[in-house]
N, C-alpha and C positions, 0 to 999 in steps of 0.2 A: 798931406798935401804935396810935400816935396817929392815923395815917391810917385804920386800921381803924375806930376809934371815930368819926372824922369821917364815914366812909361810912355808918355806922349812924345817926348824927345826921341826915345829909342824907335818908336813906330815911325816918326817923321824921318829919322835917319835911314831906316830900312826902305821906306818908299823912295827916298832920294837915291839910295844905292841902286834900287831897282831901275830907276830912270837912267842912272849912270851906266848901266850895263849896255846901253845902246852906243857907248863910246863918248858920252858927254862927261868929261873929266870933272867939270865944275860940280856936277851932282854927286859924283863919288866923293869928292873932297868935302862937300857940304854934309853928306851922310856920315862920314867919318868924324867930322867936327861935332855934329849933334850927338852922336853916340858917345864921343869922348867927354863932352860936357855932362851928359847924363851919368856917365861912370863916376865922375868927380862928385856930382851931387849925391849919388847913391852911397858913396863912401862916407860922406858927411852924415847922411840920414842913418846909416847903420851904426855910426859912432854914437848917435844920440837917441836911438830908439830901440825897441825890441825887435830882434831879427824875425821872430815868427810872425808878428803882425805886419811888419814892413814887407817881408817877402811875399806874403799873401797878396799884397797890393799889386805885385808885378803881374798878377793875372789880368789886370786891366789892360796890359799891353796887347792881349788878344783882341780886346774890344777896339782899341785905337787902330791896330793894324787892319782889322776887318773893315772898319768904317773908311779908313784911308784907301784901302784897295778898291772899295766900291766907288768912292768919290773920284779918286785920281787915276785909277787904272781901269775902271769900267768893269771890274769883276762882279760876279753875282754870288750872293750867299744862298745856299740851299737851306731847307728847313732844319736839317740836322745841325748845320753850322750855327744857325740862329739859336737853336735850342742849347747847344754847347756854350755859346757866349752867355746866354741867360743863366745857365747853371754856374758858370765861372763868376758872374757878377753876384749871384746869390751867395756863393761860397766866400767871396771877398767880403761881402757885407756881414756874413755870420762871423767870420774870423776877426774882422775889425771890431765888431760889436762885443765879442767875447773878450777881446783884449782890454776894452775900456771898463768892463765890469769888475776886474780884479782889484 
């Protein structure tokens, strides 16, 4: 769950940075703060979990970034992008499930 929150914070930070590229310093600072908080949380998660299972969860970042770009930036996802995101979600699910079975 912690890594899932981290991926969300990273995606939110990236969207904020994208907004900041128009010269809005507050969005650049917010993006850096969110990504920094996520980095601290990831370090904690890596200390207490299995790297292989945790790292697979970072694939969810693609989902959050894609959803945020559609909602906040007005971007459109093509069929291949949607298929790729679904494959990533399936892969994350398989790796997470296999880590629990040991």
